[in-house]
mmCIF file of the protein (N, C-alpha, C, O) and its ligand, coordinates in Angstrom:
data_MODEL
# 
_entry.id   MODEL 
# 
loop_
_entity.id 
_entity.type 
_entity.pdbx_number_of_molecules 
1 polymer     1 
2 non-polymer 1 
# 
_entity_poly.entity_id                      1 
_entity_poly.type                           'polypeptide(L)' 
_entity_poly.nstd_linkage                   no 
_entity_poly.nstd_monomer                   no 
_entity_poly.pdbx_seq_one_letter_code       MPVPACQTCHDLITAERDAESVHDYSRATDCRVLLRRHHTHGHQTPPDQNP 
_entity_poly.pdbx_seq_one_letter_code_can   MPVPACQTCHDLITAERDAESVHDYSRATDCRVLLRRHHTHGHQTPPDQNP 
_entity_poly.pdbx_strand_id                 A 
# 
loop_
_entity_poly_seq.entity_id 
_entity_poly_seq.num 
_entity_poly_seq.mon_id 
_entity_poly_seq.hetero 
1 1  MET n 
1 2  PRO n 
1 3  VAL n 
1 4  PRO n 
1 5  ALA n 
1 6  CYS n 
1 7  GLN n 
1 8  THR n 
1 9  CYS n 
1 10 HIS n 
1 11 ASP n 
1 12 LEU n 
1 13 ILE n 
1 14 THR n 
1 15 ALA n 
1 16 GLU n 
1 17 ARG n 
1 18 ASP n 
1 19 ALA n 
1 20 GLU n 
1 21 SER n 
1 22 VAL n 
1 23 HIS n 
1 24 ASP n 
1 25 TYR n 
1 26 SER n 
1 27 ARG n 
1 28 ALA n 
1 29 THR n 
1 30 ASP n 
1 31 CYS n 
1 32 ARG n 
1 33 VAL n 
1 34 LEU n 
1 35 LEU n 
1 36 ARG n 
1 37 ARG n 
1 38 HIS n 
1 39 HIS n 
1 40 THR n 
1 41 HIS n 
1 42 GLY n 
1 43 HIS n 
1 44 GLN n 
1 45 THR n 
1 46 PRO n 
1 47 PRO n 
1 48 ASP n 
1 49 GLN n 
1 50 ASN n 
1 51 PRO n 
# 
loop_
_struct_asym.id 
_struct_asym.entity_id 
A 1 
B 2 
# 
loop_
_chem_comp.id 
_chem_comp.type 
_chem_comp.mon_nstd_flag 
ALA 'L-peptide linking' y 
ARG 'L-peptide linking' y 
ASN 'L-peptide linking' y 
ASP 'L-peptide linking' y 
CYS 'L-peptide linking' y 
GLN 'L-peptide linking' y 
GLU 'L-peptide linking' y 
GLY 'peptide linking'   y 
HIS 'L-peptide linking' y 
ILE 'L-peptide linking' y 
LEU 'L-peptide linking' y 
MET 'L-peptide linking' y 
PRO 'L-peptide linking' y 
SER 'L-peptide linking' y 
THR 'L-peptide linking' y 
TYR 'L-peptide linking' y 
VAL 'L-peptide linking' y 
ZN  non-polymer         . 
# 
_pdbx_entity_nonpoly.entity_id   2 
_pdbx_entity_nonpoly.name        ? 
_pdbx_entity_nonpoly.comp_id     ZN 
# 
_pdbx_nonpoly_scheme.asym_id         B 
_pdbx_nonpoly_scheme.entity_id       2 
_pdbx_nonpoly_scheme.mon_id          ZN 
_pdbx_nonpoly_scheme.ndb_seq_num     1 
_pdbx_nonpoly_scheme.pdb_seq_num     101 
_pdbx_nonpoly_scheme.auth_seq_num    101 
_pdbx_nonpoly_scheme.pdb_mon_id      ZN 
_pdbx_nonpoly_scheme.auth_mon_id     ZN 
_pdbx_nonpoly_scheme.pdb_strand_id   A 
_pdbx_nonpoly_scheme.pdb_ins_code    . 
# 
loop_
_atom_site.group_PDB 
_atom_site.id 
_atom_site.type_symbol 
_atom_site.label_atom_id 
_atom_site.label_alt_id 
_atom_site.label_comp_id 
_atom_site.label_asym_id 
_atom_site.label_entity_id 
_atom_site.label_seq_id 
_atom_site.pdbx_PDB_ins_code 
_atom_site.Cartn_x 
_atom_site.Cartn_y 
_atom_site.Cartn_z 
_atom_site.occupancy 
_atom_site.B_iso_or_equiv 
_atom_site.pdbx_formal_charge 
_atom_site.auth_seq_id 
_atom_site.auth_comp_id 
_atom_site.auth_asym_id 
_atom_site.auth_atom_id 
_atom_site.pdbx_PDB_model_num 
ATOM   1   N  N  . MET A 1 1  ? 151.317 98.056  76.112 1.00 0.00 ? 1   MET A N  1 
ATOM   2   C  CA . MET A 1 1  ? 150.170 97.616  75.307 1.00 0.00 ? 1   MET A CA 1 
ATOM   3   C  C  . MET A 1 1  ? 150.054 96.095  75.376 1.00 0.00 ? 1   MET A C  1 
ATOM   4   O  O  . MET A 1 1  ? 151.018 95.376  75.113 1.00 0.00 ? 1   MET A O  1 
ATOM   5   N  N  . PRO A 1 2  ? 148.865 95.616  75.731 1.00 0.00 ? 2   PRO A N  1 
ATOM   6   C  CA . PRO A 1 2  ? 148.691 94.162  75.838 1.00 0.00 ? 2   PRO A CA 1 
ATOM   7   C  C  . PRO A 1 2  ? 148.733 93.490  74.465 1.00 0.00 ? 2   PRO A C  1 
ATOM   8   O  O  . PRO A 1 2  ? 148.353 94.091  73.461 1.00 0.00 ? 2   PRO A O  1 
ATOM   9   N  N  . VAL A 1 3  ? 149.188 92.271  74.431 1.00 0.00 ? 3   VAL A N  1 
ATOM   10  C  CA . VAL A 1 3  ? 149.185 91.513  73.183 1.00 0.00 ? 3   VAL A CA 1 
ATOM   11  C  C  . VAL A 1 3  ? 147.764 91.024  72.919 1.00 0.00 ? 3   VAL A C  1 
ATOM   12  O  O  . VAL A 1 3  ? 147.190 90.306  73.737 1.00 0.00 ? 3   VAL A O  1 
ATOM   13  N  N  . PRO A 1 4  ? 147.206 91.408  71.793 1.00 0.00 ? 4   PRO A N  1 
ATOM   14  C  CA . PRO A 1 4  ? 145.822 91.004  71.495 1.00 0.00 ? 4   PRO A CA 1 
ATOM   15  C  C  . PRO A 1 4  ? 145.746 89.535  71.120 1.00 0.00 ? 4   PRO A C  1 
ATOM   16  O  O  . PRO A 1 4  ? 146.729 88.931  70.689 1.00 0.00 ? 4   PRO A O  1 
ATOM   17  N  N  . ALA A 1 5  ? 144.549 88.971  71.295 1.00 0.00 ? 5   ALA A N  1 
ATOM   18  C  CA . ALA A 1 5  ? 144.351 87.567  70.955 1.00 0.00 ? 5   ALA A CA 1 
ATOM   19  C  C  . ALA A 1 5  ? 144.331 87.371  69.450 1.00 0.00 ? 5   ALA A C  1 
ATOM   20  O  O  . ALA A 1 5  ? 144.582 86.273  68.952 1.00 0.00 ? 5   ALA A O  1 
ATOM   21  N  N  . CYS A 1 6  ? 144.032 88.438  68.735 1.00 0.00 ? 6   CYS A N  1 
ATOM   22  C  CA . CYS A 1 6  ? 143.944 88.345  67.280 1.00 0.00 ? 6   CYS A CA 1 
ATOM   23  C  C  . CYS A 1 6  ? 145.344 88.291  66.672 1.00 0.00 ? 6   CYS A C  1 
ATOM   24  O  O  . CYS A 1 6  ? 146.169 89.171  66.922 1.00 0.00 ? 6   CYS A O  1 
ATOM   25  N  N  . GLN A 1 7  ? 145.605 87.273  65.887 1.00 0.00 ? 7   GLN A N  1 
ATOM   26  C  CA . GLN A 1 7  ? 146.926 87.064  65.297 1.00 0.00 ? 7   GLN A CA 1 
ATOM   27  C  C  . GLN A 1 7  ? 147.300 88.203  64.346 1.00 0.00 ? 7   GLN A C  1 
ATOM   28  O  O  . GLN A 1 7  ? 148.455 88.626  64.296 1.00 0.00 ? 7   GLN A O  1 
ATOM   29  N  N  . THR A 1 8  ? 146.325 88.689  63.602 1.00 0.00 ? 8   THR A N  1 
ATOM   30  C  CA . THR A 1 8  ? 146.606 89.771  62.655 1.00 0.00 ? 8   THR A CA 1 
ATOM   31  C  C  . THR A 1 8  ? 147.030 91.028  63.390 1.00 0.00 ? 8   THR A C  1 
ATOM   32  O  O  . THR A 1 8  ? 148.009 91.673  63.014 1.00 0.00 ? 8   THR A O  1 
ATOM   33  N  N  . CYS A 1 9  ? 146.288 91.382  64.451 1.00 0.00 ? 9   CYS A N  1 
ATOM   34  C  CA . CYS A 1 9  ? 146.657 92.535  65.268 1.00 0.00 ? 9   CYS A CA 1 
ATOM   35  C  C  . CYS A 1 9  ? 148.069 92.348  65.826 1.00 0.00 ? 9   CYS A C  1 
ATOM   36  O  O  . CYS A 1 9  ? 148.903 93.253  65.771 1.00 0.00 ? 9   CYS A O  1 
ATOM   37  N  N  . HIS A 1 10 ? 148.312 91.160  66.358 1.00 0.00 ? 10  HIS A N  1 
ATOM   38  C  CA . HIS A 1 10 ? 149.608 90.868  66.959 1.00 0.00 ? 10  HIS A CA 1 
ATOM   39  C  C  . HIS A 1 10 ? 150.726 91.062  65.938 1.00 0.00 ? 10  HIS A C  1 
ATOM   40  O  O  . HIS A 1 10 ? 151.743 91.690  66.234 1.00 0.00 ? 10  HIS A O  1 
ATOM   41  N  N  . ASP A 1 11 ? 150.534 90.524  64.740 1.00 0.00 ? 11  ASP A N  1 
ATOM   42  C  CA . ASP A 1 11 ? 151.554 90.632  63.703 1.00 0.00 ? 11  ASP A CA 1 
ATOM   43  C  C  . ASP A 1 11 ? 151.808 92.091  63.314 1.00 0.00 ? 11  ASP A C  1 
ATOM   44  O  O  . ASP A 1 11 ? 152.952 92.514  63.150 1.00 0.00 ? 11  ASP A O  1 
ATOM   45  N  N  . LEU A 1 12 ? 150.719 92.846  63.170 1.00 0.00 ? 12  LEU A N  1 
ATOM   46  C  CA . LEU A 1 12 ? 150.867 94.238  62.737 1.00 0.00 ? 12  LEU A CA 1 
ATOM   47  C  C  . LEU A 1 12 ? 151.527 95.079  63.825 1.00 0.00 ? 12  LEU A C  1 
ATOM   48  O  O  . LEU A 1 12 ? 152.371 95.923  63.525 1.00 0.00 ? 12  LEU A O  1 
ATOM   49  N  N  . ILE A 1 13 ? 151.155 94.861  65.082 1.00 0.00 ? 13  ILE A N  1 
ATOM   50  C  CA . ILE A 1 13 ? 151.753 95.621  66.182 1.00 0.00 ? 13  ILE A CA 1 
ATOM   51  C  C  . ILE A 1 13 ? 153.226 95.269  66.325 1.00 0.00 ? 13  ILE A C  1 
ATOM   52  O  O  . ILE A 1 13 ? 154.063 96.140  66.562 1.00 0.00 ? 13  ILE A O  1 
ATOM   53  N  N  . THR A 1 14 ? 153.532 94.000  66.180 1.00 0.00 ? 14  THR A N  1 
ATOM   54  C  CA . THR A 1 14 ? 154.932 93.562  66.253 1.00 0.00 ? 14  THR A CA 1 
ATOM   55  C  C  . THR A 1 14 ? 155.751 94.202  65.135 1.00 0.00 ? 14  THR A C  1 
ATOM   56  O  O  . THR A 1 14 ? 156.860 94.686  65.361 1.00 0.00 ? 14  THR A O  1 
ATOM   57  N  N  . ALA A 1 15 ? 155.195 94.196  63.934 1.00 0.00 ? 15  ALA A N  1 
ATOM   58  C  CA . ALA A 1 15 ? 155.891 94.783  62.793 1.00 0.00 ? 15  ALA A CA 1 
ATOM   59  C  C  . ALA A 1 15 ? 156.092 96.282  62.986 1.00 0.00 ? 15  ALA A C  1 
ATOM   60  O  O  . ALA A 1 15 ? 157.125 96.831  62.604 1.00 0.00 ? 15  ALA A O  1 
ATOM   61  N  N  . GLU A 1 16 ? 155.088 96.946  63.586 1.00 0.00 ? 16  GLU A N  1 
ATOM   62  C  CA . GLU A 1 16 ? 155.192 98.382  63.826 1.00 0.00 ? 16  GLU A CA 1 
ATOM   63  C  C  . GLU A 1 16 ? 156.303 98.677  64.828 1.00 0.00 ? 16  GLU A C  1 
ATOM   64  O  O  . GLU A 1 16 ? 157.101 99.591  64.625 1.00 0.00 ? 16  GLU A O  1 
ATOM   65  N  N  . ARG A 1 17 ? 156.353 97.906  65.903 1.00 0.00 ? 17  ARG A N  1 
ATOM   66  C  CA . ARG A 1 17 ? 157.408 98.091  66.904 1.00 0.00 ? 17  ARG A CA 1 
ATOM   67  C  C  . ARG A 1 17 ? 158.775 97.839  66.301 1.00 0.00 ? 17  ARG A C  1 
ATOM   68  O  O  . ARG A 1 17 ? 159.739 98.557  66.567 1.00 0.00 ? 17  ARG A O  1 
ATOM   69  N  N  . ASP A 1 18 ? 158.836 96.806  65.485 1.00 0.00 ? 18  ASP A N  1 
ATOM   70  C  CA . ASP A 1 18 ? 160.064 96.437  64.807 1.00 0.00 ? 18  ASP A CA 1 
ATOM   71  C  C  . ASP A 1 18 ? 160.572 97.595  63.954 1.00 0.00 ? 18  ASP A C  1 
ATOM   72  O  O  . ASP A 1 18 ? 161.748 97.955  63.996 1.00 0.00 ? 18  ASP A O  1 
ATOM   73  N  N  . ALA A 1 19 ? 159.657 98.164  63.183 1.00 0.00 ? 19  ALA A N  1 
ATOM   74  C  CA . ALA A 1 19 ? 160.005 99.261  62.289 1.00 0.00 ? 19  ALA A CA 1 
ATOM   75  C  C  . ALA A 1 19 ? 160.476 100.473 63.099 1.00 0.00 ? 19  ALA A C  1 
ATOM   76  O  O  . ALA A 1 19 ? 161.458 101.122 62.740 1.00 0.00 ? 19  ALA A O  1 
ATOM   77  N  N  . GLU A 1 20 ? 159.767 100.771 64.194 1.00 0.00 ? 20  GLU A N  1 
ATOM   78  C  CA . GLU A 1 20 ? 160.151 101.931 65.009 1.00 0.00 ? 20  GLU A CA 1 
ATOM   79  C  C  . GLU A 1 20 ? 161.516 101.713 65.650 1.00 0.00 ? 20  GLU A C  1 
ATOM   80  O  O  . GLU A 1 20 ? 162.282 102.660 65.826 1.00 0.00 ? 20  GLU A O  1 
ATOM   81  N  N  . SER A 1 21 ? 161.817 100.477 65.996 1.00 0.00 ? 21  SER A N  1 
ATOM   82  C  CA . SER A 1 21 ? 163.091 100.192 66.653 1.00 0.00 ? 21  SER A CA 1 
ATOM   83  C  C  . SER A 1 21 ? 164.270 100.448 65.726 1.00 0.00 ? 21  SER A C  1 
ATOM   84  O  O  . SER A 1 21 ? 165.386 100.682 66.189 1.00 0.00 ? 21  SER A O  1 
ATOM   85  N  N  . VAL A 1 22 ? 164.032 100.407 64.436 1.00 0.00 ? 22  VAL A N  1 
ATOM   86  C  CA . VAL A 1 22 ? 165.099 100.719 63.478 1.00 0.00 ? 22  VAL A CA 1 
ATOM   87  C  C  . VAL A 1 22 ? 164.853 102.080 62.813 1.00 0.00 ? 22  VAL A C  1 
ATOM   88  O  O  . VAL A 1 22 ? 165.450 102.401 61.785 1.00 0.00 ? 22  VAL A O  1 
ATOM   89  N  N  . HIS A 1 23 ? 163.957 102.874 63.426 1.00 0.00 ? 23  HIS A N  1 
ATOM   90  C  CA . HIS A 1 23 ? 163.653 104.229 62.970 1.00 0.00 ? 23  HIS A CA 1 
ATOM   91  C  C  . HIS A 1 23 ? 163.111 104.261 61.549 1.00 0.00 ? 23  HIS A C  1 
ATOM   92  O  O  . HIS A 1 23 ? 163.319 105.219 60.805 1.00 0.00 ? 23  HIS A O  1 
ATOM   93  N  N  . ASP A 1 24 ? 162.410 103.186 61.191 1.00 0.00 ? 24  ASP A N  1 
ATOM   94  C  CA . ASP A 1 24 ? 161.784 103.132 59.867 1.00 0.00 ? 24  ASP A CA 1 
ATOM   95  C  C  . ASP A 1 24 ? 160.333 103.581 60.031 1.00 0.00 ? 24  ASP A C  1 
ATOM   96  O  O  . ASP A 1 24 ? 159.407 102.771 60.077 1.00 0.00 ? 24  ASP A O  1 
ATOM   97  N  N  . TYR A 1 25 ? 160.170 104.903 60.119 1.00 0.00 ? 25  TYR A N  1 
ATOM   98  C  CA . TYR A 1 25 ? 158.855 105.425 60.487 1.00 0.00 ? 25  TYR A CA 1 
ATOM   99  C  C  . TYR A 1 25 ? 157.834 105.303 59.361 1.00 0.00 ? 25  TYR A C  1 
ATOM   100 O  O  . TYR A 1 25 ? 156.633 105.252 59.624 1.00 0.00 ? 25  TYR A O  1 
ATOM   101 N  N  . SER A 1 26 ? 158.284 105.255 58.133 1.00 0.00 ? 26  SER A N  1 
ATOM   102 C  CA . SER A 1 26 ? 157.318 105.090 57.039 1.00 0.00 ? 26  SER A CA 1 
ATOM   103 C  C  . SER A 1 26 ? 156.717 103.682 57.101 1.00 0.00 ? 26  SER A C  1 
ATOM   104 O  O  . SER A 1 26 ? 155.527 103.499 56.844 1.00 0.00 ? 26  SER A O  1 
ATOM   105 N  N  . ARG A 1 27 ? 157.547 102.687 57.444 1.00 0.00 ? 27  ARG A N  1 
ATOM   106 C  CA . ARG A 1 27 ? 157.032 101.325 57.579 1.00 0.00 ? 27  ARG A CA 1 
ATOM   107 C  C  . ARG A 1 27 ? 156.117 101.232 58.797 1.00 0.00 ? 27  ARG A C  1 
ATOM   108 O  O  . ARG A 1 27 ? 155.093 100.551 58.756 1.00 0.00 ? 27  ARG A O  1 
ATOM   109 N  N  . ALA A 1 28 ? 156.487 101.920 59.888 1.00 0.00 ? 28  ALA A N  1 
ATOM   110 C  CA . ALA A 1 28 ? 155.645 101.916 61.085 1.00 0.00 ? 28  ALA A CA 1 
ATOM   111 C  C  . ALA A 1 28 ? 154.279 102.524 60.784 1.00 0.00 ? 28  ALA A C  1 
ATOM   112 O  O  . ALA A 1 28 ? 153.250 102.028 61.243 1.00 0.00 ? 28  ALA A O  1 
ATOM   113 N  N  . THR A 1 29 ? 154.286 103.609 60.004 1.00 0.00 ? 29  THR A N  1 
ATOM   114 C  CA . THR A 1 29 ? 153.015 104.234 59.620 1.00 0.00 ? 29  THR A CA 1 
ATOM   115 C  C  . THR A 1 29 ? 152.185 103.273 58.777 1.00 0.00 ? 29  THR A C  1 
ATOM   116 O  O  . THR A 1 29 ? 150.973 103.170 58.961 1.00 0.00 ? 29  THR A O  1 
ATOM   117 N  N  . ASP A 1 30 ? 152.837 102.567 57.851 1.00 0.00 ? 30  ASP A N  1 
ATOM   118 C  CA . ASP A 1 30 ? 152.130 101.573 57.044 1.00 0.00 ? 30  ASP A CA 1 
ATOM   119 C  C  . ASP A 1 30 ? 151.431 100.551 57.932 1.00 0.00 ? 30  ASP A C  1 
ATOM   120 O  O  . ASP A 1 30 ? 150.280 100.188 57.692 1.00 0.00 ? 30  ASP A O  1 
ATOM   121 N  N  . CYS A 1 31 ? 152.128 100.097 58.945 1.00 0.00 ? 31  CYS A N  1 
ATOM   122 C  CA . CYS A 1 31 ? 151.564 99.086  59.849 1.00 0.00 ? 31  CYS A CA 1 
ATOM   123 C  C  . CYS A 1 31 ? 150.349 99.639  60.572 1.00 0.00 ? 31  CYS A C  1 
ATOM   124 O  O  . CYS A 1 31 ? 149.355 98.933  60.750 1.00 0.00 ? 31  CYS A O  1 
ATOM   125 N  N  . ARG A 1 32 ? 150.421 100.905 60.993 1.00 0.00 ? 32  ARG A N  1 
ATOM   126 C  CA . ARG A 1 32 ? 149.279 101.510 61.687 1.00 0.00 ? 32  ARG A CA 1 
ATOM   127 C  C  . ARG A 1 32 ? 148.083 101.630 60.751 1.00 0.00 ? 32  ARG A C  1 
ATOM   128 O  O  . ARG A 1 32 ? 146.941 101.411 61.155 1.00 0.00 ? 32  ARG A O  1 
ATOM   129 N  N  . VAL A 1 33 ? 148.357 101.980 59.494 1.00 0.00 ? 33  VAL A N  1 
ATOM   130 C  CA . VAL A 1 33 ? 147.271 102.076 58.509 1.00 0.00 ? 33  VAL A CA 1 
ATOM   131 C  C  . VAL A 1 33 ? 146.643 100.700 58.288 1.00 0.00 ? 33  VAL A C  1 
ATOM   132 O  O  . VAL A 1 33 ? 145.421 100.568 58.238 1.00 0.00 ? 33  VAL A O  1 
ATOM   133 N  N  . LEU A 1 34 ? 147.481 99.691  58.157 1.00 0.00 ? 34  LEU A N  1 
ATOM   134 C  CA . LEU A 1 34 ? 146.976 98.335  57.945 1.00 0.00 ? 34  LEU A CA 1 
ATOM   135 C  C  . LEU A 1 34 ? 146.162 97.867  59.148 1.00 0.00 ? 34  LEU A C  1 
ATOM   136 O  O  . LEU A 1 34 ? 145.142 97.194  58.997 1.00 0.00 ? 34  LEU A O  1 
ATOM   137 N  N  . LEU A 1 35 ? 146.626 98.231  60.350 1.00 0.00 ? 35  LEU A N  1 
ATOM   138 C  CA . LEU A 1 35 ? 145.919 97.838  61.568 1.00 0.00 ? 35  LEU A CA 1 
ATOM   139 C  C  . LEU A 1 35 ? 144.540 98.490  61.617 1.00 0.00 ? 35  LEU A C  1 
ATOM   140 O  O  . LEU A 1 35 ? 143.552 97.850  61.978 1.00 0.00 ? 35  LEU A O  1 
ATOM   141 N  N  . ARG A 1 36 ? 144.487 99.767  61.252 1.00 0.00 ? 36  ARG A N  1 
ATOM   142 C  CA . ARG A 1 36 ? 143.202 100.464 61.261 1.00 0.00 ? 36  ARG A CA 1 
ATOM   143 C  C  . ARG A 1 36 ? 142.267 99.852  60.206 1.00 0.00 ? 36  ARG A C  1 
ATOM   144 O  O  . ARG A 1 36 ? 141.074 99.667  60.447 1.00 0.00 ? 36  ARG A O  1 
ATOM   145 N  N  . ARG A 1 37 ? 142.838 99.542  59.032 1.00 0.00 ? 37  ARG A N  1 
ATOM   146 C  CA . ARG A 1 37 ? 142.035 98.942  57.971 1.00 0.00 ? 37  ARG A CA 1 
ATOM   147 C  C  . ARG A 1 37 ? 141.515 97.571  58.410 1.00 0.00 ? 37  ARG A C  1 
ATOM   148 O  O  . ARG A 1 37 ? 140.365 97.218  58.147 1.00 0.00 ? 37  ARG A O  1 
ATOM   149 N  N  . HIS A 1 38 ? 142.359 96.825  59.065 1.00 0.00 ? 38  HIS A N  1 
ATOM   150 C  CA . HIS A 1 38 ? 141.979 95.510  59.586 1.00 0.00 ? 38  HIS A CA 1 
ATOM   151 C  C  . HIS A 1 38 ? 140.813 95.645  60.571 1.00 0.00 ? 38  HIS A C  1 
ATOM   152 O  O  . HIS A 1 38 ? 139.883 94.838  60.544 1.00 0.00 ? 38  HIS A O  1 
ATOM   153 N  N  . HIS A 1 39 ? 140.860 96.656  61.433 1.00 0.00 ? 39  HIS A N  1 
ATOM   154 C  CA . HIS A 1 39 ? 139.768 96.874  62.383 1.00 0.00 ? 39  HIS A CA 1 
ATOM   155 C  C  . HIS A 1 39 ? 138.494 97.285  61.656 1.00 0.00 ? 39  HIS A C  1 
ATOM   156 O  O  . HIS A 1 39 ? 137.400 96.845  62.009 1.00 0.00 ? 39  HIS A O  1 
ATOM   157 N  N  . THR A 1 40 ? 138.644 98.133  60.637 1.00 0.00 ? 40  THR A N  1 
ATOM   158 C  CA . THR A 1 40 ? 137.487 98.585  59.868 1.00 0.00 ? 40  THR A CA 1 
ATOM   159 C  C  . THR A 1 40 ? 136.806 97.417  59.163 1.00 0.00 ? 40  THR A C  1 
ATOM   160 O  O  . THR A 1 40 ? 135.581 97.368  59.058 1.00 0.00 ? 40  THR A O  1 
ATOM   161 N  N  . HIS A 1 41 ? 137.617 96.481  58.684 1.00 0.00 ? 41  HIS A N  1 
ATOM   162 C  CA . HIS A 1 41 ? 137.071 95.363  57.906 1.00 0.00 ? 41  HIS A CA 1 
ATOM   163 C  C  . HIS A 1 41 ? 136.697 94.170  58.770 1.00 0.00 ? 41  HIS A C  1 
ATOM   164 O  O  . HIS A 1 41 ? 136.580 93.051  58.272 1.00 0.00 ? 41  HIS A O  1 
ATOM   165 N  N  . GLY A 1 42 ? 136.512 94.406  60.058 1.00 0.00 ? 42  GLY A N  1 
ATOM   166 C  CA . GLY A 1 42 ? 135.998 93.334  60.905 1.00 0.00 ? 42  GLY A CA 1 
ATOM   167 C  C  . GLY A 1 42 ? 137.079 92.475  61.506 1.00 0.00 ? 42  GLY A C  1 
ATOM   168 O  O  . GLY A 1 42 ? 137.307 91.343  61.080 1.00 0.00 ? 42  GLY A O  1 
ATOM   169 N  N  . HIS A 1 43 ? 137.746 93.029  62.507 1.00 0.00 ? 43  HIS A N  1 
ATOM   170 C  CA . HIS A 1 43 ? 138.749 92.288  63.259 1.00 0.00 ? 43  HIS A CA 1 
ATOM   171 C  C  . HIS A 1 43 ? 138.062 91.224  64.111 1.00 0.00 ? 43  HIS A C  1 
ATOM   172 O  O  . HIS A 1 43 ? 137.139 91.518  64.871 1.00 0.00 ? 43  HIS A O  1 
ATOM   173 N  N  . GLN A 1 44 ? 138.522 90.002  63.974 1.00 0.00 ? 44  GLN A N  1 
ATOM   174 C  CA . GLN A 1 44 ? 137.912 88.897  64.724 1.00 0.00 ? 44  GLN A CA 1 
ATOM   175 C  C  . GLN A 1 44 ? 138.992 87.990  65.269 1.00 0.00 ? 44  GLN A C  1 
ATOM   176 O  O  . GLN A 1 44 ? 140.076 87.859  64.699 1.00 0.00 ? 44  GLN A O  1 
ATOM   177 N  N  . THR A 1 45 ? 138.667 87.369  66.390 1.00 0.00 ? 45  THR A N  1 
ATOM   178 C  CA . THR A 1 45 ? 139.579 86.364  66.931 1.00 0.00 ? 45  THR A CA 1 
ATOM   179 C  C  . THR A 1 45 ? 139.386 85.068  66.138 1.00 0.00 ? 45  THR A C  1 
ATOM   180 O  O  . THR A 1 45 ? 138.266 84.572  66.023 1.00 0.00 ? 45  THR A O  1 
ATOM   181 N  N  . PRO A 1 46 ? 140.449 84.534  65.607 1.00 0.00 ? 46  PRO A N  1 
ATOM   182 C  CA . PRO A 1 46 ? 140.303 83.289  64.828 1.00 0.00 ? 46  PRO A CA 1 
ATOM   183 C  C  . PRO A 1 46 ? 139.710 82.181  65.696 1.00 0.00 ? 46  PRO A C  1 
ATOM   184 O  O  . PRO A 1 46 ? 140.066 82.065  66.869 1.00 0.00 ? 46  PRO A O  1 
ATOM   185 N  N  . PRO A 1 47 ? 138.811 81.365  65.140 1.00 0.00 ? 47  PRO A N  1 
ATOM   186 C  CA . PRO A 1 47 ? 138.124 80.336  65.921 1.00 0.00 ? 47  PRO A CA 1 
ATOM   187 C  C  . PRO A 1 47 ? 139.079 79.269  66.440 1.00 0.00 ? 47  PRO A C  1 
ATOM   188 O  O  . PRO A 1 47 ? 138.787 78.615  67.442 1.00 0.00 ? 47  PRO A O  1 
ATOM   189 N  N  . ASP A 1 48 ? 140.212 79.084  65.776 1.00 0.00 ? 48  ASP A N  1 
ATOM   190 C  CA . ASP A 1 48 ? 141.133 78.021  66.224 1.00 0.00 ? 48  ASP A CA 1 
ATOM   191 C  C  . ASP A 1 48 ? 141.970 78.445  67.422 1.00 0.00 ? 48  ASP A C  1 
ATOM   192 O  O  . ASP A 1 48 ? 142.835 77.696  67.877 1.00 0.00 ? 48  ASP A O  1 
ATOM   193 N  N  . GLN A 1 49 ? 141.708 79.678  67.947 1.00 0.00 ? 49  GLN A N  1 
ATOM   194 C  CA . GLN A 1 49 ? 142.452 80.110  69.135 1.00 0.00 ? 49  GLN A CA 1 
ATOM   195 C  C  . GLN A 1 49 ? 141.675 79.870  70.411 1.00 0.00 ? 49  GLN A C  1 
ATOM   196 O  O  . GLN A 1 49 ? 142.086 80.325  71.479 1.00 0.00 ? 49  GLN A O  1 
ATOM   197 N  N  . ASN A 1 50 ? 140.562 79.166  70.323 1.00 0.00 ? 50  ASN A N  1 
ATOM   198 C  CA . ASN A 1 50 ? 139.807 78.828  71.534 1.00 0.00 ? 50  ASN A CA 1 
ATOM   199 C  C  . ASN A 1 50 ? 140.607 77.846  72.383 1.00 0.00 ? 50  ASN A C  1 
ATOM   200 O  O  . ASN A 1 50 ? 141.311 76.984  71.858 1.00 0.00 ? 50  ASN A O  1 
ATOM   201 N  N  . PRO A 1 51 ? 140.490 77.989  73.697 1.00 0.00 ? 51  PRO A N  1 
ATOM   202 C  CA . PRO A 1 51 ? 141.238 77.087  74.576 1.00 0.00 ? 51  PRO A CA 1 
ATOM   203 C  C  . PRO A 1 51 ? 140.752 75.638  74.498 1.00 0.00 ? 51  PRO A C  1 
ATOM   204 O  O  . PRO A 1 51 ? 141.290 74.768  75.183 1.00 0.00 ? 51  PRO A O  1 
HETATM 205 ZN ZN . ZN  B 2 .  ? 142.600 91.937  64.882 1.00 0.00 2 101 ZN  A ZN 1 
# 
């Protein structure tokens, strides 16, 4: 899975992988829910990430 430009997506995906690596599946599920909610509420690339 590619690392997204969006910092929020990146943080949530990292946290999900982290949780799965320690078999904390309830935390991983939380991260997936938060990621979906983040997308629903308008995922955007922060303006300060322009080159
Ligand atoms: Zn995002």
